[in-house]
Residue, then its C-alpha position, 0 to 999 in steps of 0.5 A: m525404295q522409290i515408287y514410280a506412278i505409271n501414267l494412264s493411257t496417253g492414247f490408243t492405236l487402232r489397226a485395221k487390215s483387210a485382204k485388199s489393203d495395207i494395214m491402216e494405223r490411226k492414233i487416237s487421243h486418250l481424251s477422245r470419247n469416240f473415233t471415226l475410221q474413214g476410208l474403208l471399202c464397202g463389202t470388205h472384211y477387216e481385222m481390227t485391234l486396239t492397243a493403249y500406249n503411254n510413256a511406259g510403252n504399249s499394251e498388248p493388242s486387244e482381241t482381234l475384232q472381225v468386221r465387215t462393211t456393208g455394200s458392194s466391194e467396188y465402192i469406198l464408204k461415203e462420209n455418212n457410212v463410216m464405222c465408229i469406235w467408242i472408247d471407254n477409258q475410265 
């Protein structure tokens, strides 16, 4: 019998979708301790999921996170108003 070790996560894929935009998909390194998602619209509801991946494939998506950015929906968030996601992969 051969036993193969499954590597820890190689990285993560963050997906964000709003009614007003296409799906945003960002790859995040497994070495990252945090990630800043830029380009979100103010005053907009988003659905976000996170999956892990490695050479064995992809995980199931996380529970969907429902979030809303602050402000009025006519503006794109400025650099100092971004959403940060912390990843605890220990």
